[in-house]
C-alpha positions in Angstrom: 64.5 164.7 -168.1 66.6 163.1 -170.8 65.9 159.4 -170.6 69.4 158.7 -171.7 70.9 160.8 -169.0 68.6 159.2 -166.3 69.5 155.7 -167.5 73.2 156.6 -167.5 72.9 158.0 -164.0 71.1 154.8 -162.9 73.9 152.7 -164.4 76.7 154.8 -162.8 74.9 154.7 -159.4 74.3 151.0 -159.6 77.9 150.3 -160.4 79.2 152.6 -157.6 76.9 151.1 -154.9 77.6 147.5 -156.0 81.3 148.3 -155.8 80.9 149.9 -152.4 79.0 146.9 -151.0 81.2 144.2 -152.5 84.5 145.8 -151.5 83.4 146.7 -148.0 81.7 144.0 -146.1 80.2 146.3 -143.5 76.9 147.1 -142.0 75.8 150.1 -144.0 73.0 152.3 -142.5 73.0 155.3 -145.0 73.5 155.5 -148.7 72.6 158.6 -150.7 73.0 160.2 -154.1 74.2 163.7 -153.3 74.4 166.9 -155.4 74.8 170.6 -154.6 72.3 173.4 -155.0 73.7 174.1 -158.5 72.7 170.5 -159.6 76.1 169.3 -160.5 76.7 165.7 -161.3 75.9 163.7 -158.1 78.1 161.2 -156.2 77.2 158.6 -153.7 77.9 159.0 -150.0 77.5 156.2 -147.5 78.1 155.3 -143.9 78.5 152.0 -142.1 78.6 151.2 -138.4 82.2 150.1 -138.8 83.3 153.2 -140.7 81.6 155.4 -138.0 83.5 153.6 -135.2 86.8 154.0 -137.1 86.3 157.7 -137.7 85.3 158.2 -134.0 88.5 156.5 -132.9 90.5 158.8 -135.0 88.7 162.1 -134.4 87.5 162.0 -130.7 89.4 164.2 -128.3 89.8 163.1 -124.7 87.6 166.0 -123.4 84.8 165.5 -126.0 81.5 163.8 -125.4 81.5 160.8 -127.7 77.7 160.9 -128.4 77.9 164.5 -129.5 80.8 163.7 -131.9 79.0 160.6 -133.1 75.9 162.7 -134.1 78.2 165.2 -135.9 79.6 162.4 -138.1 76.8 159.8 -138.2 74.8 161.3 -141.1 77.4 163.7 -142.6 77.7 163.0 -146.3 80.9 165.0 -146.5 82.7 163.5 -143.6 82.1 159.9 -144.7 85.1 157.9 -145.7 82.8 156.6 -148.5 82.0 160.1 -149.9 82.2 160.0 -153.7 82.9 156.3 -153.6 83.0 154.9 -157.1 83.2 158.4 -158.6 84.9 157.0 -161.6 81.5 155.7 -162.8 80.2 159.3 -162.8 83.1 161.0 -164.6 81.5 160.8 -168.1 78.2 162.1 -166.7 79.9 165.3 -165.5 80.2 166.6 -169.1 76.6 165.7 -169.8 75.4 167.5 -166.7 77.5 170.6 -167.6 76.4 170.6 -171.3 72.7 170.6 -170.3 73.1 173.9 -168.5 74.6 175.8 -171.4 72.5 178.6 -172.8 69.7 178.3 -170.2 68.1 181.3 -168.5 67.6 181.4 -164.7 64.1 179.8 -164.8 65.3 177.0 -167.1 68.3 176.3 -164.9 65.9 176.0 -161.9 63.7 173.6 -163.9 66.8 171.6 -165.0 67.9 171.3 -161.4 64.5 170.1 -160.3 64.5 167.5 -163.1 67.9 166.2 -162.0 66.8 165.8 -158.4 63.7 164.0 -159.5 65.8 161.7 -161.6 68.1 161.0 -158.7 65.1 160.0 -156.6 63.8 157.7 -159.3 67.2 156.1 -159.7 67.4 155.4 -155.9 63.8 154.0 -156.0 64.6 151.7 -159.0 67.8 150.4 -157.2 65.8 149.8 -154.1 63.1 147.9 -156.0 65.9 145.7 -157.4 66.9 144.8 -153.8 70.2 146.5 -154.0 69.7 148.0 -150.4 68.4 144.7 -149.0 65.1 142.9 -148.8 62.9 142.4 -145.8 64.5 143.0 -142.4 67.8 143.9 -144.1 66.2 146.8 -145.9 65.0 148.2 -142.6 68.7 148.7 -141.6 69.5 151.4 -144.2 68.3 154.9 -145.1 68.6 155.8 -148.7 68.1 159.2 -150.2 68.7 161.7 -153.1 69.9 164.9 -151.4 70.8 168.4 -152.1 73.6 169.9 -150.0 73.6 172.0 -148.0 70.5 170.3 -146.5 67.0 171.4 -147.5 63.6 170.4 -146.2 62.9 168.5 -149.5 65.6 166.0 -148.6 63.3 164.9 -145.8 60.4 164.6 -148.2 62.4 162.4 -150.5 63.7 160.2 -147.7 60.1 159.6 -146.5 59.1 158.6 -150.1 62.1 156.4 -150.6 62.2 154.5 -147.3 60.0 152.2 -145.2 58.9 154.0 -142.1 60.8 151.6 -139.9 64.1 152.3 -141.7 63.7 156.1 -141.1 62.9 156.2 -137.4 66.4 157.0 -136.2 67.3 159.4 -139.1 64.1 161.4 -138.6 64.8 161.7 -134.9 68.5 162.7 -135.3 68.8 164.9 -138.4 65.8 165.3 -140.6 65.2 168.9 -141.9 61.8 170.2 -141.0 60.1 173.4 -142.1 
């Protein structure tokens, strides 16, 4: 992976997450760098307890089971009101991500996508080590990840590597992808 690209991804992600947390004094329980299966420039997605309650109030129909609807939204990167939060920090990276795919054959494209996902995981690990997602008991309240959408089993492997076991318990029970 181009060290410059990884460092720039780290900077953009740090800025976006800091902005998210400083502008929204909420109890965040999920924060992920998300890309698609083509390896396009990632964005962050996050959920807080408060955001989930707001969405449920707006979306729940009188005849729907609230717990079923809650699970549909709780971990959905795309339905989060914080999907692509701070995307302005990633704008200049989009061109770099696109340029790196030019003139690659299928095998090289697959290798490039793997390198990007690995870089996304390293970025989230670095930010975690910096304490951005909390320290001690506070860190146990949030699941972080670097994910490909639609979901794949490897997302679960990355989540296990990136999070303390205690932080992952609920996520693993509710949505983890297993082979």
